[in-house]
N, C-alpha and C positions, 0 to 999 in steps of 0.2 A: 503493500497500500504506499503510495507516495503524500508525504507529509511537507506543508508548506510553513515555514516560519518566518516573521518580519522582524526588522530590527532597523536603527537608523544609520544613514551611509554619509550623514554630511548635512549639509544649510545650504539650501538653492536662495540667493539673494540678486535681487532688483531693486532701481533706484525707490520704489514704494514699498516692497513688501522682504520679507523672508519666509521659506517654507524651509520643512524637514525633506530630504532626500532619502526613501524609504528602500530597503535591500528586502528580496525576498529568497528565501533560500529552499530550495523544492526538492525532496531528497526521496531516493525511491530503496527498497529490500537491496538489490543487488550491488548496493553502494555508489550509485551514480547520483552525481548532488550538481545541479545547477542553479546559479545565482543570477538575479536579473534586478535593476534598479529602475526608477520611475523615471529616473534624468535620463532622455533619448530613447526611452524604452530600449533600455539594452543588456545586452547578457554580457556578465563581469566575469564569470566562473563555468566551465564545465570541466567538474570532476569523473573518472569512470577509472575504475580498475585495471589494469595493463597485466601483462603474462606475469608478472612478479606477483601480482595480487594486489600490491599497493595502489592508492589511486593516483591520477595522474592528472594534472588540470591542464587541460589543449588548448585554452582560448586566452590570447593575451589580454592584457588589459591593465588596471591600474588597481593600487592597494587604498586609495582614498578618491573622495569626490574632488577633490580640488587636483589630483591629478589628469582626472577627465575633461579638466578644461584646459588642458594644455595643448598647443594646436597639432602635436607631433601625435597626442590620442585621440582626437577630434573623432574618429570613426569607429574604434575599437569598440566592436558586440552591439555598434545602435541600430535602431532602425531609421532607416535613409526617407525622407521623402520631404516634399509631396512627390517631386520625381528621382528616383536613382539615376546614377550614371549623368551622362554627359549631355547635354542641350546645345546644337549649335549655334552661334552668335546671340547666345542667352535670350532666343525672342522665337514665337510662334505664332501663327496666326489661324484662332478658331471664331467660326462662325462669320467672317468678316472683319474681324477684331483682331490688331496684333497688339500683343503682351511683350513689354520687355522685362526681363527678368534680373535679380540681379547677376551680374559678370564675376561670381566669387572666384573664377579661374579664368581671368581675361584671355580668349573674349569667349569663353566658354562660360554654363552655367551647370555647374557640377552637384549632383547629391541633396538638391534643393534649396540651394544659395547659402548664404553668410549663415543666417539664424534657420538651418533647417530643423528637420522633426528631431534633429540627434540634439539641439542644444536649448530643447525646451522639458520644463518640467511636467510629466504626463498625470492624469488622474489613476488610481489606481485601485482593484477590486481582487479579492480571491473569493475563488469559488469552486469547494473540494480541491483537485489537485493541478489546478491552475490558478494564472494570475493575469488579469487583465489589463490593461494600461489604455488609457484614453486621451486622447487631444482634440481640440477641435481649433484649427487652423482659419484665423479669419481670411475675410475677402480683402485681395490685394497682398497679403502676407509673403513676401520675396518678387513681389510680382503677379502672382497666380491669381486668378479670376475664383470667386464663389466661397462662401464657408464650406471649408472640409471637414466632417466628424470622422474620426479615423479610432479604431480599436485593433489591438495587437494583444493577442491572447498567445502566452507561454504556457506548453502540458507537460510535463515529464512522466512517461508513462511507467510500468515496471518494466518492461523489456527493454527499457533504455531509448527508446524515442524522446528526443526534444521536438515536439509540435509545436511551429509557430503560425498563427491563423491572424490573417490580415481582414479588415473589414472597414469599408469607406463609404460615406453618402455625402453627397453635394448639394447646396442650394441652386447651382449655377452650373453649365457647364466647363469643367476644369480636366487635363492632363492627370492621371495618377499611375502611379508605378512604384510601390512599397518596395522595399528588401531589406535584408539582414545584414551587416557589416561585421562579422565576426572575424576575425582574423586565428586560423587552427594551424597548429602544431602537434602533431599528432604523436610525436616524441615527448612534449612536454611544453608548454609555453615560452621557455626560457632557452630550450634546447639549441635554437638556433639553424644559421644556412646548411650547414653541415649535413645535421640531421634531417632538415627536410629534402635536401637533393636524395635523400636513402628513401622518403615514398614512393608509394606507388599510386599510380591514378587511372581511371577508366573515367569516361565520359559519354554519355550515351546522345552523340550528338556527330551527323553525317557531313554537316557544312558548319564553317564559322563565318563571322562578320566581319568584312575586309578592314580595317581601320589607316588611318595617314598618321603622320608623325605628332599629331595631338593627343591619340587616341581615339579620334573622335571616326566613328564609322562613314564608310564613302557610300553604303547602300549596296554593297557586290557582296554577294554570298558565297562565299568560296569552297568547293571540297575539299574534305579535309586528309583524305587518300593520297599516303604519298608525301607527307607533309611531318611539321615538328606539330600539328594540332592533330592527330590521329591518335585519340585515346579507348578507341571504340575495342580494344584488347588492354588488360592492363599494361603501363609503360612505366618506366623507372624516372621518375620525374627529373631526375639530375641530367639523364641523357637529352630528354624533351627540352628542357631549357638550354643547355648548349646550343642545341640547333634551333631554337627560335630566334624569330627578329630583333637584335635586342638584347637577347640572353635572358628574356622571361615572357611571360603571359599576363596580359589584360586586356583578354577579348570575352566578347560575348558567342558562346555556342549555341547553337538553335538546335534544341533538343527534337529528339524523336520522343513523341509524346502518345497514348493513347488517343485513338480518333475523338472517342465522348468529350476529351477536356479531364478526365479522372485521373486522380494523382497517378504519377509514374516514376520509375526509376530516371534518374537523372546522371548520377555519379555514384562514384566510389573512391575512397582513398586508406591507403595501408601503410601502416609504419612498421617496419621491420624492425626498429628498437625494441618498441615497447608491446608489439603484436596488435596493438588497436587498430580498428576497421571504422571508419565511417562511412556509411550509405546516406545519399542525399535523395529525398524524391518531391516532386513537385508537382503541380497544375501550370505550371506559367512555361511559356515557349522559349525562353532563354535563361544562360544562366552567365553570370561574367565569372572567368576563371581568372585570377589575381594574384601574381606571385610574392606581391609585397616590393615590386621594384620601387616605390618612392618611400618606404621606410628608409629614415637617416642612414646614411652609409656609414658615420661615425657612433652612430645606437642611439637611442633613447632608453630613461629608466624605464622599468615595468613593476612587473607584481614580485614580492618577497627578493627583490635587489636583484633581479634578472635586469638585460640588457638587451633592448630588442634591435635589432641591425635589418639594414638592408637585404628582402628576399629571407628573413627568418621565419616567413607565416605565409601562409596561403587563404583566400576567400573563395567561395562557393556562394556567389549570391544571387539567388533564382527570382526571375524579373522578366517584365517584357523587354522588347529591345532597344536600346540607345537611343534617342533622337528621335523615336518614335513620332511623335506629336507633328515633325516636318517631316517625316516619309509616308505619305499613305500606303506603299506597297507593306509597311511593315503591319502586325498586328497592332490595334488600334489601343492607346493607353486612356482616350476621352470616355470621363465615365458621366453623363447626366443626371439631372433632377429626377428621383423616383427609380435610380438604378442602385444597385449595391455591388462596389468593386469589393472582390474576394479574393484571396489569394492563400494556398497551403503552402507551406514547407517543412519538411522532417529532417532531421538528422538523428540515423539509427545508429549507434554505438554496439560493437561487440568485440572480442579478441578472437583471432585467428592467425592461423600461420602463412596465408597467401590470398590474395582478393580471389 
């Protein structure tokens, strides 16, 4: 049976108010433990027993709330929104009206803007084995039209699945593309690049979106066959990264999903060091696979005295395609009044010898 405990994690301060940051610890009988906080609806820790039987924390993060305020920690474990990934020119046109978004990565708009969902204090509610966070994004926030009410639910099951469910409703047509931006290293959050290179990876995708020098999609889908992007069978991550353009990945893989839109297998990763395997399931058409290329080369402080450096972790962000609001050939990200945006992502953990 999964239990949920709650405590304080810091104080969220604005010019007019100060409110407690709440931390929730979800634990099951298998010894798996997930911790989430209502600042950024964020996963801060995921401990799973490895081959040795000892718990291994496989999520990068910070020991304190103040640590998450640092620029290098901004996206660790957070809910990304209102739109994840990049929007070209930080602008889009919807129903004949052009909207200018915050250029927080000029000339692009990235991960919801300067004060996206990762920078907000969400409401929280515990029900059984899950925690639901709620945020109401006002009309015009970061340039987006309409008031958007978003719910993100974290659930830990007895068989060590971390289930993340998203719902969002709006009062005006607006783009929505939510995701979780956890940085993972299945050898341990502080194990670093060498351990990451020993991971094995599979991704259930026949095509990947081409990107330009700014990591912005061009609109072209490229076949993964006979390339560094072919993870249809288990591949050593170190070998794939060595063959990839730029020596790493920050690309949207076009997932092969069930035709009825149900949740299906997206990816799997295994650490030979700990034996921990993570399977990813989703109902979304894409997954951004990112190998921490923009983490600081000289390192940044992390939990428990760890130092996090470039390519010391990976992200698997299930979502719709980047810049879809400007590309009608991509699956639409537009949500209209009366519609409910829904998205499920599952990270399932186990211990095995190979993928």
